[in-house]
PAMAR-222773 format. One line per 8 residues: number of its first residue (from 1); for each residue x, y, z of C-alpha. Coordinates in steps of 0.05 Angstrom, whole numbers, plus 32768, in hexadecimal, padded with zeros to 4 digits. Example, Ala and Ser with C-alpha at 12.3 -4.5 7.8 and 13.67 -1.06 7.14 Angstrom:
<nodes>
1> 80F6/7FA6/809C; 8111/7FEB/808F
</nodes>
This chain:
<nodes>
1> 833B/825C/7E26; 8335/82A2/7E4E; 8352/82E9/7E3F; 8383/82D8/7E7D; 839A/829C/7E5D; 83AD/82B2/7E23; 83D4/82EA/7E3C; 841D/82C6/7E47
9> 8414/82A1/7DFF; 8402/82E2/7DD5; 8441/8307/7DF2; 845A/8337/7DBB; 8420/8325/7D91; 83F0/8351/7DBD; 841C/837F/7DC6; 8422/838D/7D83
17> 83DA/839B/7D73; 83D5/83C2/7DB7; 8415/83EF/7DB3; 8425/8421/7D7B; 8469/843D/7D85; 8471/8486/7D89; 84B0/84B9/7D95; 84A8/84E7/7DC9
25> 84C6/8524/7DD9; 8507/850C/7DF6; 8514/84DA/7DAE; 8508/849E/7DDB; 84E8/846B/7DC1; 849E/845E/7DE5; 8465/8435/7DE0; 8422/8450/7DEC
33> 83DD/842B/7DE7; 83A9/8457/7DC3; 836F/8474/7DDC; 836D/849D/7E1D; 83AD/8490/7E45; 839C/846F/7E87; 83A7/849F/7EC8; 83BA/848E/7F0A
41> 8399/8496/7F46; 83CF/84A4/7F6E; 8413/84C2/7F61; 843F/84DF/7F76; 848A/84FA/7F5C; 84CD/84E8/7F6A; 8514/84D8/7F54; 84FF/8494/7F4C
49> 84B8/8480/7F38; 84A2/843D/7F49; 845E/8423/7F2F; 8420/8403/7F5B; 83E0/83E1/7F41; 83A9/83D1/7F69; 835D/83BD/7F66; 833C/83F6/7F8D
57> 8300/83E8/7F6C; 82E9/839D/7F65; 82B4/83AA/7F2D; 82A1/83D9/7EF5; 8265/83EB/7ED5; 8245/83C0/7E92; 8251/83E7/7E4E; 8239/83D9/7E0D
65> 8270/83E1/7DDF; 824A/83EF/7D9A; 828B/83E0/7D72; 827E/8421/7D4E; 82A0/8454/7D7A; 82DE/8456/7DA8; 82CF/8432/7DE9; 82C7/8458/7E28
73> 82ED/8449/7E59; 82D6/841D/7E97; 82B9/843F/7ED2; 82CC/841B/7F0F; 829A/8410/7F45; 8297/83E8/7F90; 82D8/8412/7FB5; 8305/83D8/7FD3
81> 831C/83E7/8015; 834E/83AC/800E; 8379/83C5/7FD3; 8379/8410/7FED; 839A/83EF/8033; 83CF/83CD/7FFF; 83D1/840E/7FDB; 83E2/8431/801E
89> 8417/83FD/8031; 8443/8408/7FEC; 8435/8456/8003; 844B/8447/804D; 848B/8425/8031; 84A2/8458/8003; 849B/8491/8038; 84C1/8467/8065
97> 84FA/845E/8038; 84F7/84A3/8024; 84F8/84BD/806A; 8533/8485/8073; 8583/849D/8077; 859A/8456/8069; 8574/843B/8037; 857C/8463/7FF0
105> 8592/84A7/800C; 8584/84E6/7FEA; 855D/84BF/7FB8; 850E/84C2/7FBD; 84E1/8494/7FA8; 8498/84A8/7F7F; 8463/847F/7F6B; 8427/8480/7F2E
113> 83FC/8445/7F50; 83BA/8437/7F24; 8378/8411/7F25; 8374/83DB/7F04; 8327/83C9/7F14; 8333/8386/7F21; 8334/837F/7ED6; 8366/835B/7EA8
121> 8366/838C/7E6A; 835F/83C3/7E91; 83A2/83A8/7EBA; 83C6/839A/7E76; 83BC/83E1/7E5F; 83D2/8400/7EA4; 840A/83D8/7E9E; 841F/8401/7E5B
129> 8412/843E/7E7E; 8442/8431/7EB8; 846F/8417/7E88; 8470/8454/7E58; 8455/8490/7E84; 8428/84C8/7E68; 8410/8504/7E62; 8404/8514/7EAA
137> 8442/84EC/7ECE; 8476/84E6/7E93; 84A2/84BE/7EBB; 849E/846F/7EAB; 84A4/8442/7EE4; 84E9/8414/7F03; 84B9/83E0/7F1A; 8472/83CA/7F24
145> 8454/83B8/7F6F; 840E/839F/7F6E; 83E1/836F/7F49; 83BF/8352/7F7C; 839E/831B/7F5D; 83BE/82E3/7F2A; 8396/82FA/7EF0; 83AF/833E/7EF3
153> 83F0/8320/7F09; 83F7/82FF/7EC3; 83DD/8331/7E98; 840F/8365/7EB6; 844A/833B/7EAE; 8436/8322/7E67; 843A/8365/7E5A; 846E/8380/7E7A
161> 84A2/8347/7E78; 84C0/8354/7E33; 84DA/8392/7E51; 84EC/8371/7E8E; 84CF/83A9/7EC4; 84C6/8381/7F01; 8486/8379/7F16; 8481/8360/7F63
169> 843E/8341/7F76; 8426/833E/7FBC; 83E9/830E/7FB7; 83F2/82EC/7F71; 8408/82A8/7F85; 83F0/827E/7F4A; 842E/824B/7F3C; 8428/825B/7EF2
177> 844C/82A1/7F05; 848A/827D/7F16; 8499/826B/7EC9; 84D0/829A/7EBC; 84BF/8288/7E71; 8486/82A4/7E6D; 848F/82E2/7EA2; 84D8/82ED/7EAF
185> 84CE/8333/7ED2; 849C/8315/7F02; 84B3/8315/7F53; 8472/8307/7F8E; 8481/8312/7FD6; 844A/82DA/7FE5; 845B/828F/7FE2; 8446/826B/7F9F
193> 8402/823D/7F9D; 8436/8202/7F87; 8443/8200/7FD3; 83FC/821B/7FF2; 83D7/81E0/7FC1; 8404/81AF/7FDB; 83FB/81C4/8028; 83B6/81C5/8021
201> 83B6/8177/8002; 83DF/8166/8041; 83B1/817F/8075; 837C/8160/8053; 8399/811B/8054; 83AF/8130/80A1; 836A/812F/80BA; 8357/80F3/8092
209> 8327/811A/805A; 832C/80E9/801D; 82EB/8100/8002; 82EA/8147/7FF6; 82C7/8179/7FC2; 82EB/81AA/7FA4; 82DD/81F6/7F8D; 8302/821D/7F5D
217> 830A/8269/7F4A; 830C/8268/7EF6; 8344/8287/7EED; 8390/8276/7EEF; 8394/8276/7F42; 8360/8247/7F47; 836A/8211/7F08; 83B1/821B/7F1A
225> 83AC/8210/7F64; 837A/81DB/7F5C; 83A6/81BA/7F32; 83DB/81A9/7F5F; 83B1/81A6/7F96; 8390/8169/7F6D; 83CE/814D/7F58; 83EC/8148/7FA4
233> 83AE/8134/7FBA; 83AA/80F9/7F89; 83F2/80E4/7FA6; 83DD/80E5/7FEA; 839E/80BC/7FDC; 8371/80F1/7FE2; 8321/80F3/7FAF; 8306/8130/7F95
241> 82B6/8113/7F90; 82AC/8157/7F69; 82DA/8194/7F4C; 82AC/81D1/7F34; 82CC/8215/7F1F; 82AD/8258/7F27; 82BB/82A5/7F13; 8296/82D6/7F32
249> 8270/82ED/7EED; 8259/82A6/7EDF; 8206/82AB/7EE0; 81DC/828C/7F0F; 81D2/824F/7EF0; 8217/8239/7EF8; 8210/8245/7F4B; 81D5/8223/7F4E
257> 81F6/81DF/7F29; 822F/81EA/7F5B; 81FF/81EB/7F9A; 81DB/81B2/7F7F; 821E/8194/7F71; 822E/8198/7FB5; 81EF/8187/7FD9; 81F3/813C/7FB0
265> 8232/8133/7FC9; 8248/8103/7FFE; 8287/8124/8019; 8289/815A/804D; 82C8/817D/803E; 82C7/81BB/8006; 830F/81CF/7FEE; 8303/8212/7FDD
273> 833A/8230/7FAE; 8316/826A/7FA5; 8323/82B7/7FA0; 8300/82E0/7FCD; 82D4/8304/7FA4; 82C2/82C0/7F85; 82B5/82AB/7FC4; 8290/82DD/7FDD
281> 825D/82D3/7F9B; 8252/8298/7FB1; 8244/829E/7FF9; 820D/82C8/7FEE; 81EB/8289/7FC9; 8201/825F/7FFB; 81E5/8282/8039; 81A0/8286/800F
289> 81A4/823B/8007; 81BA/822F/804E; 81F8/8204/8031; 8212/81F2/807C; 8235/81B7/809A; 826A/81B8/806F; 82B6/81B8/807D; 82DA/81F0/8059
297> 8325/81F0/8048; 8333/8233/802C; 8377/8247/8004; 8396/8289/801F; 836A/82BF/7FF2; 8333/82B8/8021; 8342/8291/8065; 8354/82CB/8086
305> 8326/8304/8068; 8309/8328/809B; 82D5/8342/806C; 82C4/82F6/8053; 82B3/82E4/809D; 8288/8323/809D; 825A/830E/8066; 824D/82C7/8081
313> 8218/82DB/80A4; 81FE/8297/80B1; 823E/8277/80C4; 8242/824A/8089; 8292/8252/808B; 829E/8245/80D4; 82CC/8215/80ED; 82F6/8220/80A6
321> 833C/820F/80A5; 8370/8225/8076; 83B8/8241/8062; 83CA/828B/8071; 8404/82AB/8065; 8423/82B4/80A8; 8411/82F5/80D6; 8443/8331/80D1
329> 8443/8377/80F2; 8462/83B0/80D9; 846A/83E6/8108; 844B/842E/80F7; 8422/840B/80B2; 83DA/8411/80E5; 83E3/844B/80F2; 83F3/8468/80AB
337> 83BD/8443/8090; 838C/8465/80BE; 83A5/84AF/80AF; 8379/84C3/8071; 83A7/8504/8063; 83D8/84DA/8038; 839C/84C4/800D; 837F/8504/800D
345> 83BF/8528/7FF9; 83C1/84F8/7FBB; 837E/84F1/7F9B; 8344/8521/7FB8; 830E/84F6/7F88; 832B/84B8/7FA8; 8329/84C8/7FE5; 82E1/84E5/7FE0
353> 82D0/84A2/7FCA; 82EE/8489/7FFF; 82D8/84B2/803A; 828E/84AC/8023; 8294/8459/801D; 82B7/845D/8061; 8280/8483/808A; 8244/847B/805C
361> 8245/84C5/804D; 823F/84F2/8016; 826C/853B/8010; 823F/8561/7FE5; 81EA/8542/7FE7; 81AF/8550/7FC7; 816F/855E/7FE7; 815B/851E/7FCD
369> 8199/84F7/7FF2; 8188/84CC/802E; 81D3/84C4/8044; 81EC/84EA/8075; 8223/852B/8062; 8272/851C/806A; 828B/854C/8091; 82D6/8539/8084
377> 82E5/8536/80CF; 82C9/84E9/80DD; 82F0/84BD/8107; 8312/8487/80E4; 8325/8463/8123; 82DA/8466/8139; 82B8/8446/80F9; 82AA/83FA/80F7
385> 82C4/83EA/80AE; 82F9/83B1/808C; 831E/83F0/8083; 8338/83F5/80C5; 8343/83AB/80C9; 838B/8399/80C7; 8382/8348/80C0; 83A7/8353/807C
393> 83D7/8368/80A6; 840D/8330/807E; 83F2/8346/803F; 840B/838D/8050; 8448/8375/805D; 844F/8356/8020; 8446/8396/7FF9; 847E/83B3/8031
401> 84AD/837E/8025; 84A8/838B/7FCF; 84B8/83D6/7FD6; 84ED/83C7/8001; 8505/838F/7FC7; 850A/83C7/7F90; 8528/83FF/7FC7; 8561/83CE/7FDA
409> 856B/83BC/7F8E; 856E/8406/7F7D; 859E/840F/7FBB; 85D3/83DF/7F9F; 85D0/83FB/7F57; 85D4/843C/7F6D; 8611/842F/7F96; 85EE/8451/7FCE
417> 861F/8458/8018; 8605/84A1/802D; 85FB/84C0/7FEF; 85DD/849D/7FB0; 85FF/849E/7F6F; 85C7/84C0/7F3A; 85F1/84BF/7EFC; 85E1/8476/7EF5
425> 85B2/8466/7EBF; 857E/8431/7ED2; 856A/83FC/7EAD; 852F/83CE/7EBC; 8550/838E/7EB2; 8583/83A7/7EDF; 8556/83B7/7F15; 8535/8366/7F09
433> 8573/8349/7F11; 8584/8370/7F53; 8545/8361/7F77; 8551/830E/7F68; 8590/8318/7F88; 857D/8341/7FC4; 8579/832F/800A; 8562/8355/8044
441> 8548/8360/807F; 850B/8387/8099; 8505/83B4/80D4; 84D5/837D/80EF; 850E/8340/80E4; 84E9/832B/80A8; 851D/8308/8076; 850E/8316/8030
449> 8527/82F1/7FF4; 8512/82D3/7FB3; 8523/8295/7F94; 8535/8285/7F49; 84E7/8285/7F40; 84E1/82C9/7F5D; 84B0/82A5/7F95; 84C6/82AD/7FDF
457> 84CE/827C/800E; 848F/825A/801B; 8472/8258/805F; 8428/8253/8080; 83FD/8258/80C0; 83C0/822E/80BF; 8385/8255/80D2; 8344/8239/80F0
465> 82FF/825F/80F2; 82F0/8261/8138; 82AA/8291/8149; 82A5/82AE/8188; 8269/82BA/81B5; 825C/82FA/8199; 825D/82E2/814F; 829F/82FF/813C
473> 82CA/82CC/8111; 8311/82C4/8136; 8343/82AC/8104; 8372/827E/8134; 83B3/8266/8124; 83AC/8214/812E; 83F0/8202/810B; 842B/820B/80D9
481> 8445/81EE/8095; 8488/8201/807F; 849D/81D6/8043; 84E0/81EA/804E; 84E3/81AA/8086; 84EE/8169/8083; 84A8/8145/8065; 8491/8130/80AD
489> 849F/8169/80C9; 8472/8196/8098; 8437/819F/80B1; 8438/81AA/80F7; 83F2/81B4/811D; 83EC/81D3/8161; 83CD/81AF/819C; 8394/81E8/819E
497> 834B/81D7/8198; 832C/81D7/8150; 82F1/81F6/8142; 82C9/81CD/8104; 8284/81D8/80DD; 8247/81DD/810A; 827C/81F4/8143; 8289/81AC/8156
505> 82C7/8197/8178; 82C7/8153/8151; 82F0/814A/8112; 82C3/8148/80D4; 82C7/810A/80B5; 82C5/8105/8067; 82D0/80C2/8047; 82B3/809F/8007
513> 82B7/805B/803B; 82B9/804F/807E; 8301/8037/808B; 8314/7FEB/8081; 831B/7FCF/80CA; 8355/7F9B/80D3; 8339/7F5E/80B9; 8323/7F7F/8074
521> 8341/7F92/8035; 832D/7FC9/8008; 8310/7FB7/7FC6; 8304/7FF2/7F8F; 82BD/8000/7F77; 82BF/7FF8/7F37; 82B4/8038/7F06; 82C6/8062/7F4D
529> 82FF/8089/7F68; 8331/8061/7F8D; 831D/8081/7FCA; 82D6/8060/7FBF; 82E0/8012/7FD4; 82B7/7FD6/7FFA; 82DA/7FBB/802F; 82E2/7F6F/8027
537> 82F1/7F3B/8061; 8330/7F11/8061; 832F/7ECE/8046; 833E/7E97/8079; 8384/7E92/808D; 8396/7EE1/8074; 8398/7F1A/80A1; 8398/7F64/8098
545> 83AF/7F81/80E0; 83AD/7FD0/80C9; 8373/7FFF/80B4; 8361/800A/806C; 8395/7FD0/805A; 8392/7FC3/800B; 83A2/7F7A/800E; 83A1/7F38/803C
553> 83E1/7F18/8057; 83DD/7ED6/8060; 83EF/7EB6/809A; 8438/7E88/80A1; 842D/7E49/809B; 8426/7E34/80F2; 83F8/7E6E/80F4; 83AA/7E72/80E1
561> 8380/7EB4/80E3; 8352/7ECB/8117; 8308/7ED0/8115; 830C/7F17/810A; 834B/7F0E/80D8; 8371/7F3E/80F7; 83AA/7F17/811E; 83C9/7ED2/8110
569> 83CC/7E9F/8142; 83ED/7E67/814C; 83CC/7E25/8133; 83B8/7DF6/8163; 83E1/7DB7/8157; 83AF/7D76/8148; 83C3/7D2E/8151; 83A0/7CF3/816F
577> 83A1/7CF5/81B6; 8392/7CCC/81FA; 836E/7D0B/8212; 833F/7D03/81CF; 8306/7CDB/81D5; 8314/7CBE/81A3; 8358/7CB2/81AB; 833F/7C92/81F6
585> 8315/7C66/81CD; 8346/7C40/81A6; 8375/7C41/81E4; 833F/7C1A/820C; 832C/7BEB/81CF; 837A/7BE5/81CD; 8379/7BCD/820F; 833B/7BA8/8214
593> 835C/7B7D/81D6; 839C/7B78/81FC; 837E/7B5E/823F; 8352/7B38/8214; 8386/7B0E/81F6; 83A6/7B0C/8235; 836B/7AE4/824E; 8367/7AB3/821A
601> 83B6/7AA7/8223; 83A0/7A9A/8272; 8371/7A76/825E; 8398/7A4F/8228; 83D4/7A41/825C; 83A7/7A1D/8295; 8385/79F2/8260; 83C6/79E9/8238
609> 83C6/799E/8242; 837B/7993/8229; 8377/7977/81E3; 835D/79B5/81C8; 8393/79DE/81CF; 83CD/79B2/81C1; 83A3/799B/817D; 83C3/79D7/814E
617> 840E/79E1/816B; 8402/79FF/81AB; 8444/7A27/81A8; 842B/7A4A/816C; 83E7/7A5C/8191; 8409/7A7C/81CA; 8444/7AA0/8198; 83FD/7ABD/8171
625> 83DD/7ADD/81B0; 8418/7AF8/81BB; 8420/7B1E/8188; 83DA/7B30/8184; 83E5/7B51/81C6; 8420/7B78/81A6; 83F7/7B7F/816B; 83BC/7BA5/819F
633> 83F1/7BC8/81C1; 841B/7BE7/8184; 83DF/7C13/817A; 83E8/7C37/81AD; 842C/7C54/818D; 83FA/7C74/8156; 83E1/7CA1/8197; 83FD/7CD6/81AC
641> 8429/7D14/818F; 845C/7CF3/815A; 84A6/7CF8/8162; 84E1/7CD4/8140; 84E3/7C97/8170; 8490/7C8F/816A; 8484/7C97/811E; 84BE/7C69/8117
649> 84B1/7C32/814A; 8454/7C32/8135; 8460/7C1E/80F4; 849C/7BED/8101; 8472/7BD0/813D; 843A/7BC6/810C; 845C/7BAC/80D7; 8484/7B6B/8106
657> 8450/7B5D/8129; 8414/7B52/80FC; 8448/7B28/80D4; 8450/7AFC/8115; 8406/7AF9/8117; 8400/7ADD/80CB; 843C/7AB6/80C2; 8425/7A90/8107
665> 83E2/7A82/80E1; 8408/7A6E/80A3; 842C/7A45/80CF; 83EE/7A1F/80E9; 83C7/7A21/80AD; 8408/79FF/808D; 8405/79CB/80C9; 83B9/79B5/80BD
673> 83C7/79AF/8073; 8404/798F/8077; 83ED/7962/80B1; 83B5/793E/808A; 83EF/792F/8050; 841A/790F/807E; 83E0/78D6/8089; 83E5/78C2/8047
681> 8417/7882/8037; 845B/788E/8029; 845A/78DE/8040; 848B/78F5/8062; 847A/793B/8073; 847D/7943/80B7; 84C9/7942/80B5; 84C1/797B/808C
689> 8492/79A6/80B5; 8491/799A/80F7; 849E/79CC/8136; 84E1/79DB/812B; 84CC/79F1/80DC; 848D/7A19/80F7; 84BD/7A48/8122; 84F0/7A4C/80E6
697> 84B4/7A5A/80B4; 849A/7A8F/80EA; 84E6/7AAD/80FD; 84F3/7AB1/80AD; 84AC/7AD5/809B; 84BA/7B04/80CF; 8508/7B10/80BD; 84F1/7B29/807C
705> 84BE/7B60/8097; 84FA/7B6C/80C5; 852B/7B77/8086; 84F8/7B9F/8068; 84EB/7BD0/80A9; 8532/7BDD/80B3; 8541/7BEC/805D; 850B/7C1B/8072
713> 8522/7C38/80AE; 856D/7C46/808E; 8556/7C5E/8053; 8514/7C90/8061; 8502/7C83/80A3; 84B6/7CA3/80B5; 84BB/7CE6/80DB; 848E/7D19/80F8
721> 846E/7D45/80D2; 8444/7D84/80D9; 840F/7D87/80A8; 83EE/7DCD/8092; 83C8/7DBA/8054; 8398/7D82/8071; 8378/7DAD/809C; 8374/7DF7/8094
729> 8378/7E13/80D6; 8395/7DDF/80FE; 83DD/7DBF/80F8; 83DB/7D73/80F1; 8414/7D52/8112; 8416/7D14/80F1; 844E/7CE2/80DA; 8470/7CE5/8095
737> 8476/7CA4/8075; 84BD/7CB2/805F; 84C4/7C8A/8035; 847A/7C6F/800C; 849C/7C2A/7FEF; 84B5/7C16/8037; 8473/7C24/8051; 8445/7C01/8016
745> 847D/7BC7/801C; 8472/7BBB/8066; 8427/7BBB/8054; 842E/7B8F/8017; 8455/7B5B/803A; 841E/7B56/806E; 83E3/7B51/8035; 8416/7B19/800F
753> 8419/7AF1/804F; 83CC/7AF8/8058; 83C3/7ADF/801A; 83EB/7AA3/8017; 83D1/7A90/805B; 8385/7AA2/803E; 8398/7A72/8004; 83AE/7A38/8032
761> 8379/7A40/806A; 8349/7A40/802A; 8360/79FC/8010; 8368/79DC/8056; 8318/79EA/806E; 82FC/79B4/8059; 8330/797C/807A; 8312/7963/80C0
769> 8300/798C/80F3; 832D/7960/8122; 8368/7991/8113; 8349/79BA/80EF; 834B/7A00/8100; 8353/7A19/80B6; 830B/7A31/80B0; 8318/7A63/80E1
777> 8358/7A7C/80CA; 8335/7A8B/808B; 82FD/7AAC/80A6; 8331/7AD4/80CC; 8356/7AE4/808E; 831A/7AFB/806C; 830C/7B29/80A3; 835A/7B47/80A9
785> 835D/7B4A/8054; 8315/7B6C/8056; 832C/7BA1/808F; 836D/7BB0/8070; 8350/7BB7/8026; 8323/7BE6/8043; 8352/7C0C/806B; 8383/7C25/8026
793> 834A/7C52/800C; 8331/7C6D/8056; 8373/7C7D/806D; 8384/7CA3/802F; 8341/7CCD/8031; 8346/7CDB/8072; 835C/7D28/8090; 8386/7D27/80C9
801> 8385/7CFE/8101; 834D/7CD9/80E9; 837C/7CB0/80BB; 83A5/7CA2/8100; 835E/7C89/811B; 8352/7C64/80E5; 8396/7C3B/80DB; 8391/7C30/812A
809> 8340/7C14/8122; 8363/7BE5/80E5; 839A/7BCE/8116; 8361/7BBC/8147; 8333/7B9D/8118; 835F/7B6D/80FA; 8375/7B5A/8142; 833A/7B57/8163
817> 831D/7B26/8118; 835D/7AF6/812C; 8354/7AEE/8173; 8308/7AE8/816E; 8306/7AB2/8131; 8341/7A8B/8141; 8340/7A84/8197; 82F6/7A98/81B0
825> 82D8/7A5B/8192; 830B/7A31/81B1; 8309/7A5C/81F8; 82B5/7A42/81F2; 82C9/7A03/81F0; 82F1/7A04/821D; 82CD/7A29/8255; 8289/7A13/8241
833> 828A/79D0/821F; 82BD/79AF/8246; 82A2/7969/822F; 82B7/797C/81EF; 82FF/7984/81FC; 8319/793F/8201; 833E/791E/81CC; 8313/78EE/81BA
841> 82DF/7926/81A6; 8314/794F/8188; 8324/7908/8158; 82EA/78F5/814F; 82C5/793D/813F; 82A8/7941/80FB; 82A1/7983/80CF; 825E/79A0/80D2
</nodes>
């Protein structure tokens, strides 16, 4: 834990170690730090004194403390023009207020402004000097303006907080400073990093960068800001490939490690939540290693800093994008800053150092010096230096607003009208409360107020570094971020052409994986962040129609995925149609069988008087032939798109026509069998099995099947059914059985009659041939039974329309078996062997 991190927690314990109580000549209790007093660099007396604290220098000389003697004070080096400008903005505001007749009339503001050298420890000592006064400037201050960085602001706020002396910072953005339990007297005129960090995350998300690296300052500013950014980024689906910290005093091997991490990374975007001083140290090494080609996303600390842009001689940061507070203008401030007289009159020593650094000259130089001599009359406006750069005017305006916030609070406390009451005893807590409640508008029209955390309203401009032909980088405003608006409108990018890394106009791509196209889904890679994933093709029947889909959606039952798996298309309806080759062949075979049967009928009708036709009940023969025509034709009802009527009719027609066929065969077999029994002496079989009885037998057997079919159709008839499961990418249109019991009852009854017919034919197979066609019936029944026994497993196992084709094949095969086995031999004798078609031959024919 760093010293700056311990400040808030130690509070009074630190003060007790650092301070001793003493009593001044005015007999008021005060606290004084041991050792030499801190002296202000700039000071001016007044009725009310305001304190100021800025980093006039950015570093200090190293010293080796022996702990045997009192440590020497820090010797600050490296004059900082930027904070010098901040101090001048404070002086400008105080001078403007002192000259005003409307604000604090008759009351003069003085100031004590100290240099903290960017040191946290020195900031604590300076804070105590501001709170207590010293021998040079005995008056204590009513408020403190300054504390440029978050670490120094934390130290100042922790030390002065118990005394409730207001501290108003213009550039300390750490979200931790909004905690009023730790820093009760801290306020600021720059928004909290809570909003900036979230805005940076939304900016990264806007450009589709989901795989980024991050570098942060290793202090409260960087660590707190990056923590909020990381939290928001995770919520938005952004992953950090790496997140490294750095402080400007870190050893060189730490910098080398950071460079190695960046070079080894695959992300092309770097979010830099760095202070300007830290980035400038890193930038020197980046230039040496030519670490170019990366897209930088910057925080407000450096994104619009012209000194950083001047240092970037290899244009590593060109195309950077980030957030800054909105541009501002304060009338007369630029002229005041460029006027060296206020600075010269306040501190001759500081003015000398400033002048020598600005013009790179010396006022008193020895003969060994090679620098030019300063005259004191050099032209400030003609020098090319960061001091005359006014790009930080928004920060100057923050200092300006901070001073005016104190002035308005004092104006209210002193009940100022035309004059102010000087009898009021000023109390720091009273001033703090008034500042929190103050709300005013500056001369430029800016409204100033603080929320319950002492923070102003947040609003940011989006800045893009755009290099020009002369090599100078221009900070172009390309958008706004206003967290007070609804979520959808907070980020607003203007239609301006952006410049990216390597002077490209194409938005960089920084993702762990390319986006998964439609038709695929994301599957996380084991052990890697959620932004790293594989794109897996959706399974059959599933689609994804968006990019980077997490899941695939199953199509509705009537739809199926296309080849690319990105849209559901309506399934093709499949059924055995007349247009199919299979359907056309089966139709042709069916019609051929029907015509063939008609041909047999015609032959039998023409030769109906011949003995071979009359031998076995020609009436049953014609009825059998007619039923065979119906059997052939009923197979056609199985072809075509199923409907309510076709589903019922096909099964009923099939069941009844086949029962008629087998009933006729059963009657023929029984005729043959009974005929020979009737030739026995005393037999009266003929009268019990004549033609009338045969007709009744056929009618009775058929009527039973009709009753079975009626019961089936009235209870649970067959119906058209869309089968989505049989073939995954097609809809099989088929006829559901309705009642499986009804269907198997119809088939079972046909099978029962076929078995009876086979038994009777088998028993009559050895009777004399003159009346006997039983052996042909036996053979036909063998074929019939074989076909339908093999039909059952084939029907059950066949998918879709093939099951229908199997059923049609069974109908046709059994029909052809009956036709060929029973009638073709007779047609052969009638047509080709007419000499055998005689009564004498038939009566004398012997079985082979």
